[in-house]
C-alpha positions as CSV (number, residue, x, y, z in Angstrom):
1,M,253.1,162.7,82.1
2,K,250.8,165.4,80.6
3,R,248.2,162.9,79.5
4,S,248.2,161.3,83.0
5,M,247.3,164.7,84.4
6,Q,244.6,165.1,81.9
7,I,243.1,161.8,82.8
8,L,243.2,162.6,86.6
9,L,241.6,166.0,85.9
10,L,238.8,164.3,83.9
11,C,238.3,161.8,86.6
12,A,238.1,164.5,89.2
13,L,235.6,166.4,87.1
14,A,233.5,163.2,86.6
15,G,233.5,162.6,90.3
16,L,232.5,166.2,91.0
17,L,229.7,165.9,88.4
18,A,228.5,162.7,89.9
19,A,228.6,164.2,93.4
20,T,226.6,167.2,92.2
21,Q,224.1,165.0,90.5
22,T,223.7,162.8,93.5
23,G,223.3,166.0,95.7
24,C,220.7,167.4,93.3
25,A,218.8,164.0,93.4
26,K,218.7,164.1,97.1
27,L,217.4,167.7,97.1
28,E,214.7,166.7,94.6
29,A,213.8,163.7,96.7
30,R,213.2,165.9,99.7
31,D,211.3,168.4,97.7
32,H,208.9,165.7,96.5
33,L,208.7,164.3,100.0
34,N,207.5,167.7,101.3
35,K,205.0,168.0,98.4
36,G,203.7,164.5,99.2
37,V,203.3,165.3,102.9
38,Q,201.3,168.4,101.9
39,A,199.1,166.4,99.6
40,F,198.6,163.7,102.2
41,K,197.5,166.3,104.7
42,N,194.9,167.5,102.2
43,A,193.7,163.9,101.8
44,K,195.0,163.9,98.2
45,Y,196.4,160.4,98.6
46,A,196.9,159.6,94.9
47,D,198.9,162.8,94.5
48,A,200.8,162.0,97.7
49,V,201.7,158.5,96.4
50,E,203.1,160.0,93.1
51,H,205.4,162.5,95.0
52,F,206.6,159.8,97.4
53,K,207.3,157.4,94.5
54,I,209.5,160.1,92.8
55,S,211.1,160.8,96.1
56,V,212.1,157.1,96.4
57,E,213.2,157.0,92.8
58,K,215.4,160.1,93.3
59,D,217.0,158.7,96.5
60,P,216.4,154.9,97.1
61,T,218.4,155.2,100.3
62,F,215.8,157.7,101.8
63,P,213.9,155.5,104.2
64,V,211.4,158.2,105.3
65,A,210.2,158.5,101.7
66,R,209.6,154.8,101.4
67,L,207.8,154.7,104.8
68,Y,205.5,157.6,103.8
69,L,204.9,155.9,100.4
70,A,203.8,152.7,102.3
71,T,201.6,154.7,104.6
72,A,199.9,156.6,101.7
73,Y,199.0,153.2,100.1
74,F,197.8,151.9,103.6
75,S,195.6,155.0,104.1
76,Q,193.7,154.0,101.0
77,Y,193.1,150.4,101.9
78,I,189.5,149.6,103.0
79,P,189.2,146.3,105.0
80,G,186.5,144.0,103.5
81,A,186.4,145.7,100.0
82,D,187.4,143.1,97.5
83,S,188.0,145.3,94.5
84,K,191.1,144.9,92.5
85,E,192.2,148.4,93.3
86,N,191.7,147.9,97.0
87,M,193.7,144.7,97.0
88,E,196.5,146.5,95.1
89,F,196.6,149.2,97.9
90,H,197.1,146.3,100.4
91,R,199.7,144.6,98.3
92,M,201.7,147.8,97.7
93,A,201.5,148.9,101.3
94,K,202.8,145.5,102.5
95,E,205.5,145.4,99.9
96,E,206.8,148.9,100.7
97,F,206.7,148.4,104.5
98,L,208.8,145.2,104.0
99,K,211.3,147.2,101.9
100,V,211.5,149.7,104.8
101,L,212.5,146.8,107.0
102,D,215.0,145.6,104.5
103,Q,216.7,149.0,104.9
104,S,216.0,149.6,108.5
105,P,215.5,146.3,110.3
106,G,213.4,146.8,113.4
107,D,211.7,150.0,112.3
108,K,208.9,150.4,114.8
109,T,206.5,152.2,112.5
110,A,206.9,149.7,109.7
111,V,206.4,146.6,112.0
112,A,203.4,148.2,113.7
113,S,201.9,149.0,110.4
114,L,202.3,145.5,109.1
115,A,200.7,144.1,112.2
116,S,197.8,146.5,111.8
117,L,197.5,145.8,108.0
118,H,197.2,142.1,108.7
119,Y,194.7,142.6,111.5
120,M,192.5,144.9,109.4
121,Q,192.6,142.4,106.6
122,A,191.4,139.7,108.9
123,Q,188.4,141.7,110.0
124,G,187.2,142.0,106.5
125,I,187.4,138.3,105.7
126,P,183.9,136.6,106.0
127,G,185.1,133.0,106.2
128,L,186.0,132.0,109.7
129,D,188.9,129.6,108.7
130,D,190.6,132.3,106.5
131,K,190.1,135.0,109.1
132,L,191.7,132.8,111.8
133,K,194.7,132.2,109.6
134,K,195.1,136.0,108.9
135,L,194.7,136.6,112.7
136,D,197.6,134.3,113.3
137,E,199.7,136.3,110.8
138,A,198.8,139.5,112.5
139,K,199.8,138.0,115.9
140,V,203.2,137.2,114.5
141,W,203.7,140.8,113.6
142,Y,202.4,142.0,117.0
143,Q,204.9,139.6,118.6
144,K,207.7,141.2,116.5
145,L,206.4,144.7,117.5
146,A,206.6,143.7,121.2
147,E,210.3,142.6,120.6
148,V,211.4,145.8,118.9
149,D,209.2,148.1,121.1
150,P,208.7,146.3,124.6
151,K,206.8,149.4,125.9
152,N,204.3,149.3,123.1
153,K,201.0,148.6,124.9
154,E,199.1,148.1,121.7
155,A,201.2,145.2,120.8
156,Y,200.3,143.3,124.0
157,Y,196.7,144.4,123.9
158,S,196.2,143.4,120.2
159,M,197.6,139.9,121.0
160,G,195.0,139.6,123.8
161,V,192.2,140.7,121.5
162,I,193.3,138.3,118.8
163,V,193.1,135.4,121.2
164,W,189.6,136.5,122.2
165,A,188.6,136.8,118.4
166,K,189.7,133.2,117.9
167,W,188.3,131.7,121.1
168,Y,184.9,133.4,121.2
169,P,183.5,131.7,118.1
170,A,184.6,128.3,119.3
171,L,182.9,128.9,122.7
172,Q,179.6,130.1,121.1
173,A,179.6,127.1,118.8
174,A,179.9,124.8,121.8
175,R,177.1,126.6,123.6
176,V,174.8,126.3,120.5
177,K,175.7,122.6,120.3
178,L,174.6,122.1,123.9
179,G,171.4,124.1,123.5
180,M,172.6,126.7,126.0
181,K,171.2,130.3,125.6
182,A,173.5,133.3,125.6
183,E,172.3,134.4,129.1
184,E,172.4,130.9,130.6
185,P,175.1,130.6,133.2
186,G,177.9,128.1,132.9
187,P,180.0,126.1,133.1
188,L,179.5,124.0,130.0
189,K,177.3,120.9,130.8
190,D,179.0,118.3,128.6
191,K,182.2,117.1,130.4
192,K,183.7,115.5,127.2
193,L,183.1,118.7,125.1
194,K,184.4,120.9,127.9
195,A,187.6,118.7,128.2
196,E,188.2,119.0,124.5
197,L,187.9,122.8,124.5
198,K,190.2,123.0,127.6
199,E,192.8,120.9,125.9
200,K,192.7,123.1,122.7
201,W,192.1,126.6,124.2
202,S,193.2,126.8,127.8
203,A,196.9,127.7,127.1
204,L,196.0,130.2,124.4
205,I,193.5,131.9,126.7
206,E,196.1,132.2,129.5
207,D,198.5,133.6,126.9
208,G,196.0,136.2,126.0
209,I,195.4,137.2,129.6
210,K,199.1,137.5,130.2
211,N,199.5,139.8,127.3
212,L,196.6,142.0,128.5
213,E,198.4,142.1,131.9
214,K,201.6,143.3,130.1
215,A,199.7,146.0,128.4
216,L,198.3,147.1,131.8
217,E,201.9,147.1,133.2
218,V,202.8,149.6,130.6
219,D,199.6,151.6,131.1
220,K,197.8,151.0,134.3
221,E,194.8,153.0,133.0
222,Y,194.4,151.1,129.8
223,D,190.7,150.6,130.0
224,D,190.4,148.8,126.7
225,A,192.7,146.1,128.1
226,M,190.6,145.9,131.2
227,A,187.5,145.3,129.0
228,Y,189.1,142.4,127.3
229,M,190.4,141.0,130.5
230,N,186.7,140.9,131.5
231,L,185.7,139.0,128.3
232,L,188.5,136.5,128.4
233,I,188.0,135.7,132.1
234,R,184.3,135.7,131.9
235,E,184.3,133.3,128.9
236,R,187.0,131.1,130.5
237,A,184.5,130.6,133.3
238,D,182.6,128.2,131.0
239,L,185.5,125.8,131.3
240,A,185.3,125.7,135.0
241,D,185.0,122.4,136.8
242,N,182.0,123.3,138.9
243,S,179.5,126.1,139.6
244,D,181.4,127.6,142.5
245,Q,184.6,128.0,140.4
246,Y,182.4,129.4,137.6
247,K,180.9,132.0,140.0
248,K,184.4,133.1,141.2
249,E,185.6,133.6,137.6
250,V,182.5,135.7,136.9
251,E,183.1,137.7,140.0
252,I,186.7,138.5,138.8
253,A,185.3,139.5,135.5
254,D,182.8,141.8,137.0
255,N,185.6,143.5,139.0
256,W,187.4,144.2,135.7
257,V,184.2,145.8,134.3
258,A,183.9,148.0,137.4
259,K,187.5,149.0,137.2
260,A,187.3,149.8,133.4
261,L,184.2,151.9,133.9
262,E,185.8,153.7,136.9
263,T,189.1,154.4,134.9
264,K,187.0,155.8,132.0
265,K,185.3,158.1,134.5
266,I,188.6,159.2,136.0
267,K,190.2,159.9,132.6
268,S,187.1,161.7,131.3
269,A,187.2,164.1,134.4
270,R,190.8,165.0,133.6
271,Q,189.9,166.3,130.1
272,P,189.2,170.1,130.0
273,V,185.7,171.1,129.3
274,N,185.2,173.7,126.6
275,Q,182.9,176.2,128.1
276,G,182.9,178.5,125.1
277,I,182.8,182.3,125.6
278,V,181.9,183.3,129.2
279,Q,181.5,186.6,130.8
280,D,184.7,188.0,132.4
281,K,184.3,188.2,136.2
């Protein structure tokens, strides 16, 4: 009986010690998180990474620390730079953001960051085929972002931009093939080539326009989305069946340009003007 009590007491002390150690670890994790945040604010990203790594080690269940660690890696990534160190920043950022999603499925910041990470990487790729593949990956993540955050206008806008980034080179190649100058009005002269482009791109272009419309539903003054509405509609005009249809499409595109410029003007007028020190009247 006495030995049983001793065992129970030892077990209780062991549990208390474990709880104390766990509590201390959590406190240390938060301390290093705060130090990492301060280093990050001072643009000392390498120091921030080390503090965030310790924070994650001390408390692996602390999702904020892992999210900040991923962000610190992401902040050091430079699109287009092919150094080993830069590629490692990209790999580690992606890896840590995915771990965040393992712990917190649907984390909006992690999903948005992964979408942005893939898009930025695509911008730095010189080869068109590889760039298009990476843009497809980015679009998948922007689609996920729209699912977890339906009011995120950047998700819809980015999907529209990606469509344009894929379609524009194909259109330009077709124009060059037909000997059409940049300023020469459409539609494309070769019916067979135009039909091939329609079959391959029409549905994608419409999808891009619909996503830009969704972005504008979220923010009616989203002038960047208006600018890309102009581009997609203006370039879609080259697939028109005849000159009259082409002119109507261009007119719609021109209206979007005018609307974007007017919206920019309205938004600019709302911003307070810093007049400096003035005489008190």
